[in-house]
N, C-alpha and C positions, 0 to 999 in steps of 0.2 A: 539630474534630480534636485528640485528647489534647493535652496539653502536652508529653509526651514520649513518642514512640513506636519501640518496640524499642530503646532505651537510647538514643535519638537527640533531641536537641534539635530543635523545630520548624525553626530555622535550617539545620542539619546535612540535615533530611530534605528540606527544600525545595531546598539545594543538589545533593544527590544525585538529586532528580527531575528537576532543571533538566539536568543533566549527560545524565542516561538520555534526556530527550526530544532534546537535540540530538545524541545519537547516532542515534536512531530516524529523526530528521528527515533527517540526512546518509545513510543508507541508502536511502531514497529519492530524497533528493537526486542520489545519484551515478546512478541509472537515466537522468535526464534531463541529466546530465552532457553527454554527446556530441550530444544530438539537434539542437541548432542549429548547431554546428559540424561536424556529419558530413560536408557537401559540402567543408570545408576539410581535414579527415582523408583523405577521399577522393581529393582531389586530390593531395596530400603523399605518400599511399604508392601512388597510381595503382590504386585499388579497381576491381574490376568490381562487377556487381549480386549475386553469389553473396558476396562479401567483405563487400559491404556489411550484407546480411541477416545475414549471421555477426556483424558488428561490434555490429549493433542488438540482438539477442539474447544475447550471449555473457554478459552480467551477469544480464539477467532469468530465463533458463532455469534455472540451478543455484540463483538465489536461491528461484524459487517452487517448484522440484522438491524443495529438499533442508529446507525448512522444517519439515516433521513429523518428520524425523529430526533436527533441529535441536533441536526441541522435547522429544524423547526425552532426548537427551544432556543438555539443561538440566535436567530432572526426575531423571536417573540420576546426573550428575556434579556438581549444584548450579551454581546461575545465574551467581555471581559468577567461578567457574572457568570457564565456558563462553564466559562475556563477555570475559573477557580473552584466552580462546584466540582467540574469532572477531576481536577488535579486531586482535590480532597478524597474523592471516591478511589482514585487509582492509586495515589500514594500510601493509602492507609491499607487498602487491600494488599499492595504489595510488602508492606511492613510484616502484616500476619502472615502473609505465604512465605516469607524467609523463615519464620519461626513455625510451620505447620507441623503439628504432631503427627498427622495421620493423613490419609489420601483424601478423606472427605473433606478436611478443612482447605488443603493445597488445590483442589479442583474448584471447590466455592469460591475462594480468594482470586483463582485465577478466572472465572467467570466474571467476579465483581470487577477485576481489573478492566476486562474487557468492556463492561458497562460503561467504566470511567472513562476510556478510551475513545466509546463512542460519543461521549458528550463533549469530550475535549477537542477531537479533532476538528468537526465542524466550527466549533469556536474559534480555533485558531484562525481558520480563514475569515471568519467574521472581524475578528481583531486586525489582523491585517489589512483588511478592506478599508478599516477605521485609521489605520496607522499610515495607509498610502491612499489618500482618497483622490488623488490624480489617477486617472487610468493609464496614461503613458508609466508612471512610477508602480503603479499597481502591477503591470505588465512586465516591467523589469524585476521586479520581486518574485513574481510567480516562476521566471525563466530560470532563477537559482532555486527556487522552492521546488521545484518539480523532482530533482535528485535526490531530496533530503530524507525521504522514508525510506529508500533503497539502500541508501548509505547506512541506515540504522539497521536494516534486514541482514545486510552482509556484515557488518560488524559484529551484529548479536550472535551471528553463526561462528565466524572466528572467534570473539573473546569466548564464548561458551566452550569452543574446542581447546582453547589455550588454557583458561582459567580453571576449568574443570578437571584438569588433566593432573592438578596439584591438589586443590583445594575443593571443598564442598559446593555442591550446585547451589546452595542457599544463598552462595554470595553473589550471585548472579542478580538478586533483586536489590542489591545495593545500589544499582544503576537507575532503574526506576524511581526509588525513593529519594536519593539525592536530587536527580531533575527535578521530580515533583516539588520537593521542598523549595529549591532555589527558586523555582518559576513563581512558587506561591509568594515568596519573599518579595520579588520583584514586581509582582503583578501592578501593583497600585503606583508606586512610582513612577514605571517606566512604559506602561501600556495605557490606551486610552480606554475611558470610561465605556464609550458608547455613541451611538447618535442620539440626536433630540427627537424623534418621533413620538407622538403622543401615542397612548394606549389604542386609539381608535384606528391607527394606521399599522398596528402589529398584526401579524397573521395569526389565525386561530391553530388550536394543536391538532385537529383531525384525528381524534383518537381511533375511529375505526380503521383508519387508513395506516395509522401508526401499527396497529396489532396485527392487520393482515399482512404488511409487508415485513415486519420484523421476522414473524413466523414463517412467512413465505420463504425469505433468504435464508434464514437459519435451517428450516428443515430440507430445503434444495441443497445447501451446502454440507449439511450434515449426510446426506444420502449419497452426494459426490465423494466425500471423504471416506464414508465408510465403504465405498466400493473398492477401496485398496486393500482392504482386510477381508472383506466379504464379497460373494457373487452377487451378482445384480438379480439372480433369482430370490435371494434373500429378502424376506419381509422388512429388515432393517434398512435396506438399500431402496429398492423399490418403493416400498410403501413411504419411507421418507421424502423421496424423489417426486412422487405423485403427488402427495398431498400439498408440498411446498407448491409446485407450479400450479395447482389450483388455486391455492390461497393468493398467489401472484396475479393469476386471471382476474381473481375477484378485486383486488386492489387496483387493477387498471380500470375495472368497471365503475368501482366506488370512486375513484379520483375523476372521473368525467362526471359524476352526479354532483359531487359537495361543491360548495361555494367558495372553500378556501383549502384547495387540494393540497397534499403534503409534498407531491410531486405534480406541478402544473405540466399537462401534456405536450405544451409547445416548449417546454424548457430545455429539452434535450434534442429537440429536432433542428436547431440552428447547426448547419452543416459544420463549422468549424469546432463547434462543442461536442457534435459526434465524434470526428474524427480525434479530436483530443481524448474522448473518454476510450475509445477503441485502441489509440496508441498507449494510454496507462495500463489498461487492461492486458494488452499483449506484451508490454516491458516487464509489467508485474509476473506474468506467467513465464517469460522467458528466464527472469532472474531466480524465479522458483524452481524452474526445472533443471538449471545448470547446478544449482547448489544440491539438489535432491539426486540428479543421475550422477554427478561426478563425485558425490559422497559414497554412494553406491559402488560405483566403479571402482574408484581408489581403495577402500576399504574392503569389499568382497572379492573383487577381482584381482587388484595388484596388491592386498593384504597389507595396506598402508595403515599406521595408527590413526587415532582420530585427531592427536596433536599435528603430525604430519598433513593430516589432511585440511584441517583448519588453516595452518600455515600457507597452504600452496593456494588460498584463496587471497591472499593479501595483495598480489598483483592485481587481482579484479576490484577490490576495494581502492587502492591508490588510483587506478585508473580512472574510476568513478569519480572520485574526489577532484582530481585535475580537470577531468571532462566537463563537469559539471559547472566550473566558473567558465570555461571557455565559451561552453554551449550559451551561457548569456549573452556573451560577446557577439557570436555567431546570430543570434536570434535578433538583436538589435540591429545587426547590420543587414540581415538577408530575410528576416521574416520567419515567423514560427513555422508556417507550411513548408517551406523549402528545406529548414533544418529538420523537419520531422520526416521529410521524404529522405535526406540524406541518411539520418538516423536508422532509417527502417533498411536502406540498402547496405549500409556498414554492417548492422545488426544480422542481416543475412547471410553476410561475407562470413563473419565471425561463427554463426551456426554453422555455415557451409562447410566450415575448416573442421569444427567437432565433430562434423559429421563422418570424418574419416577415421573416427575411433575404431581401435581395434583392441585384441586382448593384450597386446605388448606394444602399444603406441607411447611413444615418448613424449614425456611429460614437455619439455624443453621444446620440442619440435613442432607439436600440435597442440596439444591441450594449453600451454601457456599463451603462446600468440592467440589461439581461438578465443581465451579468456580475455584478453586485453581487447582485441577487436571488438567483440561483443559489449564489453564494459562501456567502451567509447561510444558506441552506436546506441547501446540503451540509453545513455545519459544524454545524448542528442534528443532522442523521441520522449524521454521523459520531461525534460525541460520545454519543450515545444509542446507537449501535451498539456501541461501546466498551464500554459499561456492560452491555449485554444478551448480548454476545458473552462476557463474563467472569463471569457471573453464576454465582454458588454454586460458584466453583471454590477448592479447596486449596492449598497449597502443593505437593503430590504431583503435580498436574495443571497447574500454571501453565506451565510450558515447553509442554504441550501446547494448552493455552490459547491462547498466543501463537504456535503454529504455525500452528493454525487459522485464526485472525483473520488474521495475516499471508498466507496463503495465499488466502483470500478477497479479500483487498485487491490481490493480485498478479495472480489471475484476472480482477478486474473489467475492468482496461485490455485485456488481451489477448481474452477472450471478448466483452466489451462490445463494444470498438471493431471488431471484426471483422464482429459482427452489424448494428452501426449504419451501417459504410461500406459494408456488403451492401445496406441499405435504401436508401442514397443512391445506390449505384451502379445500382439499379433504375430511377432516374430519368433522363429524356433529359438535361435541363439539370442542369448540375454545381451550380450553386446551389440549383436547387429540390431537388436530392438533401441537399444540407446542412441546409434547412429540415426536411425529412423526419425526417432523423437526429435533429435536435433535438427534432422533434414526437415521434417514437417513444420516446425518452430520458424526455421529460415523461410520457408515459403510463405509463413503467416506475415512475416514482416516485409516480405517482397509485395505481397498484396496490398498491405497497408500503404506502403509507398505510391504504387499505383492509383488506389482509390484517392490518395491526398492529391495527386496530379490531376487526376480526372475529374472528381467531382466537386471540388471547393472553386468558387468563384476566383477568377484570374486576378482580381486583385488582391486578395487573400493570399495568393502564391506569391506574389512579385511584389507587393506594398512594403516597403523597407522603415517607413518613418516610425512604426509604433510596433512594439513587441508582440502584439497580439494579432495584427495583420500579414 
């Protein structure tokens, strides 16, 4: 990395990157913030099943649905400006949510948090691209950045299980409030203001495309999530899913006709970008399925407490922290494609071990090593996927790249968990179903590794000089 980047010392650049990483991790942390204490929230506000479903999706739906439009806003109005705007919305909603007197206020603020997160996440990528103008420096930054969101997810799950065991769930909102406040304070002195493009070179807003993709992703996701609580014959499920798919089809048609599309048709067709987005999607799905399935298994089958269950995931989190740093070194030496291939195979090995799960499976013999191996593999996949997903992007498309990458990351848990739990439900025995879910996810990672080997250009798989190659 150069001695001075974009007029900033290495120390200032590292400090800025650290702040941005904490913000990104917190956006994902906030998804998991209410998962463990949801029964306590339901009891406090006397929620029925429909209310619980709404509470679960209130943050994630606007977050995933608005990401592409958030990317357009970042590319049009500059990253730092939109980052500040998103953090204000996100932080203010978090404060009100912490003191919510009833369900209506809490779910409304969770929705507003999601809106703020959808503005913030792509803006982070736009600021990062300005912070690291050299492609090689940006690639190295992405190699570290890839695992950051998932550390937020797993730490949110662990901390919510530990903290809410003794104090109110409302204290969980302290984390997003503090991170947003700190980031707002340091935004001006540490973060670059943006590029010098004239208004003539800024992309249009594409409002029709924004409405179609936001509603399409949100309704499709809602239908998939609702299928966990309702049958597919329910209007809530199939109605939302079908309307969402139709809207997404219309979105793709519209994008081919407008002069300044929200998602340029050729943007995601670059082979490395496709592989990166697929890796991000699959890693996100695997991260969610291990949290969800092992939580059900340990608490319902093995009758562990929520505290013990949360603590059991600490090795997973620690492994991801260590592996995230090592992943960046591997990518610099061997290239992102090779690291993604290795990560896919290691993840498949970890999931294969977890597929041996039974009603009396020993935690130390099977579950612990399975978690550790999977965490190491996922970290490799995530770091390599972040590099591949953002390959060859200029400043003018940094927000778009951030929106697309985060959309893949958000859809992974929704789509992946629905598919894998459908596989599990097809088995008569619950634990056997969990084993099948883990095994199916493992096959997915093996296929990812094969695709990366076969379809990417040979120079992408073997070039070592730059992280993105």
